C-alpha atoms as one frame of an Amber mdcrd trajectory, in Angstrom:
protein
  51.408 196.207 -65.367  54.406 196.749 -63.542  55.541 194.967 -60.307  54.360
 197.840 -58.179  51.040 197.825 -59.759  50.639 194.078 -58.827  51.677 194.763
 -55.246  49.315 197.591 -54.998  46.270 195.309 -55.994  47.390 192.631 -54.144
  47.267 194.937 -50.943  44.092 196.187 -51.979  42.400 192.625 -51.471  40.199
 191.713 -48.495  42.322 191.395 -45.540  40.630 187.622 -45.123  40.457 185.389
 -48.033  38.748 181.978 -48.614  40.720 179.521 -49.675  39.441 179.288 -53.197
  39.675 183.338 -53.578  43.573 182.685 -52.092  44.448 179.963 -54.598  42.794
 181.833 -57.527  44.796 184.938 -56.998  48.009 183.646 -56.676  47.706 181.008
 -58.911  47.939 177.699 -56.558  45.954 174.994 -55.929  43.344 174.700 -52.972
  45.483 171.852 -51.962  48.672 173.710 -51.382  46.478 177.042 -49.616  45.644
 173.903 -47.119  49.019 172.504 -46.822  50.545 175.949 -45.866  47.927 176.769
 -43.437  48.182 173.057 -41.591  52.093 173.959 -41.653  51.820 177.231 -40.667
  53.499 178.775 -43.779  50.240 181.193 -43.746  48.012 182.203 -40.927  44.529
 180.950 -41.255  41.143 181.445 -39.213  38.156 179.520 -38.452  34.975 180.921
 -38.307  32.468 178.721 -37.153  32.622 175.276 -37.418  33.450 175.044 -41.283
  34.896 178.538 -42.543  38.270 178.852 -42.919  39.720 182.763 -43.625  43.381
 183.036 -44.940  45.571 186.356 -43.719  46.327 188.130 -46.579  49.379 189.708
 -45.300  50.765 186.298 -44.634  50.503 185.199 -48.079  52.076 188.103 -49.213
  55.113 187.430 -46.920  55.606 184.183 -48.629  56.552 185.417 -51.666  60.215
 186.702 -52.315  62.378 186.943 -55.610  64.467 184.692 -57.132  67.623 185.507
 -58.533  69.024 188.661 -59.190  67.218 191.017 -61.796
């Protein structure tokens, strides 16, 4: 699977993800996702009193290449 295939797969994800889903998909800990929502790195939405959903596009925007290929 090449990079463009991976991006297409990520863009086919639901627009809103649970903290657990976001952590698993991006290979991060739930604590990191929670910290990013607290400091505004990614957008999150509260549904009711307990449910939190993470904005997929804000997670994709955090990604950036390192170095020159």
